[in-house]
C-alpha positions as CSV (number, residue, x, y, z in Angstrom):
1,M,44.0,22.5,-19.4
2,G,44.7,23.6,-15.6
3,Y,48.0,23.9,-14.1
4,N,47.4,21.1,-11.8
5,A,46.0,18.8,-14.7
6,L,49.2,19.6,-16.9
7,V,51.5,18.7,-13.9
8,D,49.6,15.4,-13.1
9,D,49.9,14.4,-16.8
10,A,53.5,15.4,-16.8
11,H,54.3,12.6,-14.1
12,L,53.2,9.8,-16.3
13,S,54.7,7.8,-18.9
14,P,53.1,4.5,-20.4
15,V,53.9,1.9,-17.8
16,E,54.1,-0.7,-20.5
17,I,57.3,0.8,-21.6
18,E,58.7,1.0,-18.2
19,E,57.6,-2.7,-17.7
20,A,59.5,-3.6,-21.0
21,V,62.7,-2.3,-19.8
22,I,62.6,-4.3,-16.4
23,A,61.3,-7.3,-18.0
24,S,64.2,-7.0,-20.8
25,C,66.7,-6.9,-17.9
26,I,65.2,-9.7,-15.9
27,I,65.0,-12.0,-19.1
28,D,68.4,-11.2,-20.2
29,A,70.7,-9.8,-17.9
30,S,73.3,-9.1,-20.9
31,V,71.3,-5.9,-21.7
32,V,71.6,-4.4,-18.2
33,P,75.1,-2.8,-18.9
34,E,73.7,-0.8,-21.9
35,V,70.5,0.1,-20.1
36,V,72.1,1.6,-17.1
37,N,74.0,3.8,-19.4
38,I,70.8,5.2,-20.6
39,I,68.5,5.7,-17.5
40,W,68.4,6.4,-13.8
41,S,65.8,4.9,-11.5
42,S,64.5,8.3,-11.1
43,D,63.4,8.2,-15.0
44,F,60.6,5.8,-14.0
45,S,57.4,7.5,-13.5
46,H,55.7,4.5,-11.8
47,R,56.7,3.4,-8.3
48,R,56.5,-0.2,-8.7
49,C,58.8,-0.2,-11.9
50,R,61.1,2.0,-10.2
51,V,61.8,-0.4,-7.3
52,V,62.1,-3.3,-9.5
53,Y,64.6,-1.4,-11.5
54,E,66.6,-0.3,-8.4
55,A,66.7,-4.1,-7.2
56,I,68.2,-4.9,-10.9
57,L,70.6,-2.1,-10.3
58,R,71.8,-3.5,-6.9
59,L,72.2,-7.0,-8.2
60,H,74.1,-5.7,-11.2
61,Y,76.5,-3.6,-9.3
62,R,77.0,-6.5,-6.8
63,G,77.7,-8.8,-9.9
64,D,75.0,-11.2,-8.7
65,P,72.7,-13.1,-11.2
66,I,69.7,-11.3,-12.4
67,D,66.3,-13.3,-12.8
68,Q,62.9,-13.4,-11.3
69,I,64.0,-15.0,-8.1
70,T,67.1,-12.8,-7.4
71,V,65.0,-9.7,-8.2
72,W,62.4,-10.8,-5.5
73,V,64.9,-11.8,-3.0
74,D,66.6,-8.5,-3.1
75,M,63.4,-6.3,-3.2
76,R,62.2,-8.5,-0.2
77,D,65.7,-7.9,1.7
78,H,65.3,-4.1,1.0
79,G,61.8,-4.0,2.4
80,T,60.1,-3.0,-0.9
81,V,57.9,-6.2,-1.0
82,T,54.7,-6.5,1.2
83,D,53.0,-9.3,-0.5
84,D,55.3,-12.2,-1.9
85,N,52.9,-13.5,-3.9
86,A,51.5,-10.4,-5.6
87,C,55.1,-9.5,-6.2
88,M,56.1,-12.8,-7.8
89,A,52.8,-12.6,-9.6
90,Y,53.7,-9.0,-11.1
91,L,57.3,-10.0,-12.0
92,S,55.7,-13.1,-13.8
93,R,53.2,-11.2,-15.7
94,V,55.8,-8.4,-16.7
95,I,58.2,-11.1,-18.1
96,S,55.4,-13.0,-19.8
97,I,54.0,-10.2,-22.0
98,L,57.6,-9.4,-23.3
99,P,58.5,-11.6,-26.5
100,T,62.1,-10.7,-26.5
101,S,64.7,-8.7,-24.6
102,V,66.5,-7.5,-27.6
103,H,64.7,-4.0,-27.8
104,G,65.5,-3.3,-23.9
105,P,68.0,-0.4,-24.6
106,Y,65.4,1.0,-27.3
107,Y,62.6,0.8,-24.5
108,A,65.2,2.4,-21.8
109,T,65.9,5.3,-24.2
110,L,61.9,6.0,-24.4
111,V,61.6,6.0,-20.7
112,H,64.5,8.6,-20.5
113,D,62.8,10.5,-23.4
114,Y,59.5,10.4,-21.1
115,A,61.5,11.6,-18.0
116,Q,63.1,14.6,-19.9
117,R,59.6,15.7,-21.3
118,R,58.2,15.5,-17.6
119,K,61.1,17.7,-16.2
120,Q,60.5,20.2,-19.1
121,V,56.7,20.4,-18.4
122,Q,57.4,20.8,-14.8
123,E,60.0,23.5,-15.2
124,G,57.5,25.2,-17.7
125,C,54.6,24.8,-15.0
126,K,56.9,26.6,-12.5
127,L,57.7,29.4,-14.6
128,V,53.9,29.9,-15.5
129,K,53.2,29.6,-11.6
130,D,55.9,32.0,-10.5
131,A,54.9,34.5,-13.6
132,Y,51.4,34.8,-12.1
133,K,52.8,35.3,-8.6
134,G,55.1,38.1,-9.8
135,S,58.1,36.3,-8.9
136,S,61.3,38.5,-9.6
137,H,63.5,35.6,-10.2
138,N,61.8,34.9,-13.3
139,R,63.4,38.1,-14.9
140,K,66.8,36.3,-14.9
141,R,65.2,33.5,-16.7
142,F,63.6,35.7,-19.4
143,D,66.7,37.7,-20.0
144,G,67.3,37.9,-24.0
145,V,63.8,35.9,-24.6
146,E,61.9,38.2,-27.0
147,L,58.2,38.1,-26.0
């Protein structure tokens, strides 16, 4: 596998897990305080899931109710919705496939774990790329490492 393919693969995590997090938060806002202690919006690799989660965060920190309508309105007010019907259809689909919100914090842990793996792969790829370039700052990174 080449460098570019490895980095491209590193950006992805299963969208279903990310959607399970946002669906859990929309179905039952009581899971949000626990979820926000586990993941950051930057942990999401899929933009659509990230912008929905950011809307959930804004609502949570303002103390506003969190449901499909309030998330949609917040996203629209922040300019992240380009098509109202498509956004509502997406939120409806995401909510409809999750049978319960009880596992939301567990799903958040999975999203966080994937984010950490992506960071590790990206750092490893940078090391390899720098090593091929003959970068001198790699010497510090490898101090104490047996080769």
